[in-house]
C-alpha positions in Angstrom: -6.0 41.5 -62.0 -7.8 38.2 -61.6 -10.2 39.9 -59.1 -11.0 42.6 -61.6 -11.9 40.0 -64.2 -14.1 38.1 -61.9 -15.9 41.2 -60.7 -16.4 42.3 -64.3 -17.7 38.9 -65.2 -20.1 39.0 -62.2 -21.3 42.5 -63.1 -21.8 41.4 -66.7 -23.7 38.3 -65.4 -26.0 40.5 -63.4 -26.8 42.7 -66.5 -27.3 39.7 -68.7 -29.3 37.7 -66.2 -32.6 38.8 -67.5 -31.7 38.0 -71.2 -29.7 34.7 -70.8 -31.1 31.6 -69.2 -29.3 30.8 -65.8 -27.7 27.5 -66.9 -26.0 29.1 -69.9 -24.7 31.9 -67.8 -23.2 29.4 -65.2 -21.5 27.6 -68.1 -19.9 30.8 -69.4 -18.7 31.9 -66.0 -17.3 28.4 -65.2 -15.5 28.3 -68.6 -14.0 31.8 -68.0 -12.8 30.9 -64.6 -11.4 27.5 -65.8 -9.4 29.4 -68.5 -7.8 31.5 -65.7 -6.9 28.4 -63.7 -5.4 26.6 -66.7 -3.2 29.7 -67.4 -2.1 29.8 -63.8 -1.1 26.1 -64.0 1.2 27.0 -66.9 2.8 29.8 -65.0 3.1 28.1 -61.6 6.1 25.9 -62.5 8.0 28.9 -63.8 7.3 30.8 -60.6 8.5 27.9 -58.5 11.7 27.5 -60.5 12.4 31.2 -60.1 11.8 31.1 -56.3 14.1 28.1 -55.9 16.8 29.9 -57.9 16.5 33.0 -55.7 16.7 30.9 -52.5 19.8 29.1 -53.8 21.4 32.4 -54.7 20.8 33.7 -51.2 22.8 30.9 -49.6 25.7 33.2 -48.6 28.2 30.4 -48.5 27.1 29.0 -45.1 27.4 25.4 -46.4 31.1 25.9 -47.1 31.7 27.2 -43.5 29.9 24.2 -41.9 32.0 21.8 -44.1 35.2 23.5 -42.8 34.0 23.1 -39.2 33.3 19.4 -39.8 36.8 18.9 -41.3 38.3 20.4 -38.1 36.5 18.1 -35.7 38.8 15.5 -34.2 38.8 13.0 -31.5 40.3 13.9 -28.1 43.0 11.3 -27.3 44.3 10.4 -23.9 47.3 8.2 -23.4 46.7 6.9 -19.8 49.9 5.6 -18.2 50.2 3.6 -14.9 52.0 0.5 -13.9 50.3 -2.9 -14.1 51.3 -3.8 -10.5 52.1 -2.0 -7.3 52.5 -2.8 -3.6 50.2 -1.8 -0.8 50.9 1.8 0.3 53.4 2.3 -2.5 53.0 5.8 -4.2 51.9 5.3 -7.8 51.9 8.0 -10.4 48.9 8.2 -12.6 49.6 10.1 -15.9 47.4 11.2 -18.7 48.9 12.7 -21.9 46.2 14.6 -23.7 46.4 15.2 -27.5 44.3 16.4 -30.4 45.6 15.3 -33.8 49.1 14.7 -32.4 49.1 18.2 -30.8 49.6 18.1 -27.1 46.9 20.0 -25.2 48.5 22.0 -22.5 45.2 23.7 -21.4 42.7 20.9 -20.7 39.6 22.1 -18.9 39.7 19.2 -16.5 41.7 16.0 -15.8 40.7 13.9 -12.8 41.4 10.4 -11.8 38.7 8.2 -10.3 39.5 4.9 -8.8 37.8 2.1 -6.8 38.4 -1.5 -5.8 37.1 -3.9 -8.4 33.5 -5.0 -7.6 33.0 -2.0 -5.3 32.2 0.8 -7.8 29.8 2.5 -5.3 32.8 3.6 -3.2 35.0 5.6 -5.5 37.8 8.2 -4.9 38.3 11.2 -7.1 41.8 12.8 -7.4 42.6 16.1 -9.1 45.6 16.1 -11.4 48.5 18.5 -11.8 49.0 20.2 -15.1 52.7 19.8 -16.0 52.4 22.3 -18.9 53.6 19.9 -21.5 50.3 18.1 -22.3 50.7 15.7 -19.4 48.6 15.6 -16.3 49.7 13.6 -13.2 48.5 12.6 -9.8 50.0 10.4 -7.1 48.0 7.9 -5.2 48.6 4.9 -2.9 46.3 2.0 -2.3 45.7 0.7 1.3 44.8 -2.9 0.5 45.4 -5.8 -1.9 43.1 -6.0 -4.8 42.5 -5.0 -8.4 41.7 -1.3 -8.7 39.9 0.2 -11.7 40.8 3.8 -12.7 39.2 6.3 -15.0 41.1 9.3 -16.4 38.2 11.8 -16.7 39.4 14.3 -19.3 37.7 17.4 -20.7 39.3 19.6 -23.3 38.2 21.7 -26.3 34.5 20.9 -25.6 35.1 17.2 -25.7 35.1 14.6 -22.9 36.7 11.2 -22.7 37.4 8.8 -19.9 39.8 5.9 -20.7 39.8 3.2 -18.1 42.7 1.0 -16.9 43.3 -1.4 -14.0 46.2 -1.9 -11.6 46.9 -5.0 -9.4 47.9 -4.0 -5.9 49.8 -6.6 -3.7 48.5 -10.1 -4.3 45.5 -8.9 -6.2 42.9 -10.5 -3.9 41.0 -7.8 -2.1 39.9 -8.4 1.5 36.3 -7.3 0.6 36.0 -10.1 -1.9 36.8 -13.1 0.4 
């Protein structure tokens, strides 16, 4: 409708060009166009408010679903059990009890134990665990020399990963590689 008005004004301007001086014609056209812009400025806030209202109405409740998912997120917890001391060549049980909000996880994707002599973290050994079916995962290892060994329980379950770390002193605790 605005285009029709402008075209009509321009056609009228062409017809009146011969009778009205050019500067007066430019003033009339400018005033007419400004009147349209002023009216548009009055309507624009109303249009914006309506569009925002429509967008808000089309939300489909996706915000509520994401809030529920956030409420359900929890921290994967691993209770890593091993003795503080052991003797050289003694079989030691490494045990990880995996829980999520006090619920034992019996189907963890992966539970592995990684150990190394303290100060020698470039030479690690990875051991697969056995799923005991009750939320606990175990492995048996023995250490060949005196020293302090550091151990990670790499645990992955329910799209989360954690790796608690503990230490065990074997024999006298002084490793031969540290002398």
